[in-house]
C-alpha positions in Angstrom: 114.1 101.9 126.0 111.7 99.2 125.3 108.0 100.2 124.8 105.8 97.9 126.9 102.7 98.5 124.8 102.7 100.3 121.5 99.7 102.5 120.6 97.2 101.9 117.9 98.5 103.3 114.5 95.2 105.0 113.6 95.6 103.7 110.0 93.6 100.7 108.8 95.9 97.7 108.0 98.9 99.2 109.8 100.2 98.2 113.3 102.9 99.4 115.6 105.2 97.3 117.7 108.6 97.5 119.3 111.4 97.7 116.7 113.5 94.6 117.1 117.0 93.6 115.9 115.3 91.1 113.5 114.0 94.2 111.6 117.6 95.4 110.8 117.8 94.1 107.2 114.4 95.3 106.2 115.0 98.7 107.8 118.4 99.2 106.2 117.1 98.1 102.8 114.8 101.1 102.4 117.0 103.6 104.4 119.8 102.9 101.9 117.4 103.9 99.0 118.8 107.1 97.4 115.3 108.7 97.5 115.3 108.2 101.3 118.9 109.3 101.8 118.3 112.5 99.9 115.7 113.6 102.5 117.5 112.6 105.7 120.7 113.1 107.7 121.3 109.3 107.8 124.9 108.4 106.9 124.7 104.7 106.6 127.2 102.5 104.8 126.0 99.1 106.1 123.5 97.5 108.4 126.1 97.6 111.2 125.7 101.4 111.2 122.2 100.9 112.7 123.3 98.7 115.6 123.9 101.6 118.0 120.2 102.4 117.6 119.3 99.0 118.9 121.7 99.3 121.7 119.8 102.5 122.7 116.5 100.7 122.5 117.8 97.9 124.8 119.0 100.5 127.3 117.0 100.8 130.6 117.9 104.5 130.9 114.8 106.7 131.0 116.5 109.1 128.5 117.2 106.4 125.9 115.6 106.2 122.5 112.3 104.6 121.9 111.5 103.3 118.4 108.6 101.3 117.0 108.2 99.4 113.8 105.4 100.3 111.4 104.0 97.0 110.1 101.7 96.2 107.2 99.1 93.8 108.7 98.5 92.2 105.3 102.2 91.3 104.6 103.7 91.5 108.0 106.5 93.5 106.6 108.3 96.4 108.2 107.3 99.5 106.2 108.7 102.2 108.5 109.7 103.2 112.0 108.7 105.9 114.4 109.8 106.9 117.8 111.6 109.4 120.1 115.2 110.4 120.8 116.7 113.3 122.8 114.3 112.4 125.6 114.4 114.5 128.7 112.5 113.2 131.7 113.3 116.4 133.7 111.7 118.6 131.0 109.2 116.0 129.8 110.2 116.5 126.2 111.5 114.5 123.3 112.2 114.7 119.6 110.0 112.6 117.2 111.6 110.8 114.3 110.1 108.6 111.6 110.8 107.1 108.3 108.7 105.2 105.7 109.7 103.0 102.8 109.2 105.0 99.5 106.5 102.6 98.1 104.3 103.7 101.0 104.8 107.5 100.6 101.8 109.6 99.7 99.2 107.4 101.4 98.7 109.3 104.6 100.4 106.6 106.7 103.2 108.8 108.1 100.7 111.6 109.0 98.2 109.3 110.7 100.9 107.3 112.6 102.7 110.5 113.6 99.5 112.0 115.0 98.6 108.8 116.9 102.1 108.4 118.4 102.3 112.1 119.3 99.0 111.9 121.2 100.2 108.7 122.9 103.4 110.4 124.0 101.3 113.0 125.8 98.8 110.7 127.4 101.0 107.6 128.2 104.6 108.9 128.3 103.7 112.2 129.9 105.6 114.4 127.5 104.5 118.1 127.5 106.5 119.0 124.4 107.4 116.9 121.3 109.6 118.5 118.6 110.6 117.4 115.2 113.5 118.6 113.1 113.3 118.4 109.3 116.1 118.8 106.8 115.1 122.0 104.9 114.8 120.1 101.6 112.4 117.5 103.0 109.0 119.1 102.2 107.2 115.9 102.7 108.3 115.4 106.3 107.4 119.1 107.0 103.9 118.5 105.7 103.6 115.4 107.9 104.3 117.5 111.0 102.1 120.3 110.0 99.2 117.9 109.4 99.8 116.6 112.9 99.4 120.0 114.5 103.1 120.8 114.9 104.0 124.5 114.7 106.9 125.8 112.8 109.4 127.5 115.2 112.2 128.5 112.9 115.2 127.4 110.9 118.2 125.8 112.7 121.2 126.8 110.6 124.0 124.2 110.3 122.1 122.2 113.0 123.3 118.7 112.0 125.9 117.2 109.8 124.4 115.7 106.6 126.9 113.3 105.2 129.8 115.6 106.0 128.1 118.9 105.3 126.3 121.2 107.8 122.6 121.0 107.1 119.8 123.5 107.9 116.8 122.0 109.6 113.3 123.4 110.3 112.1 123.0 113.9 108.5 122.1 114.6 106.9 121.5 118.0 103.6 120.4 119.5 102.6 120.8 123.1 100.3 118.6 125.1 97.8 121.5 125.4 97.7 122.3 121.6 
């Protein structure tokens, strides 16, 4: 689902906007990086593997995914994405997902943007719960969620396939009242 107006990123020099099909090559370029692949459940073989994501963004269904581009104001380049999937209007919940190009890791961008987007999801989208799942080996992503006030709820064993192998994921959540 298209996002009519993206929130402020909260990070100087970084903006958020709707993720567009024109971002496909830039997004795939860093998602295909072995350092990124190692920490995610992505199973990408080509740019075409990301096209269903854009089909979801184009959907008018209220349960469709919502994804924003994280943009460097200085260069105008896509440096990451953030958004929601597994959206439930009935339960007013969603799962947050984000990624960042490796040359921008360790600068606090993911934590700051995640915090801003989470707060926006409560105040603008009306969610009462946002959860995040993190591959058990992805300590950096777990730290991002913890810095944003997400609470660890447990380990989901064999929760998602990770390139053909069942992967364990930690579950974190944040409530609108936290």
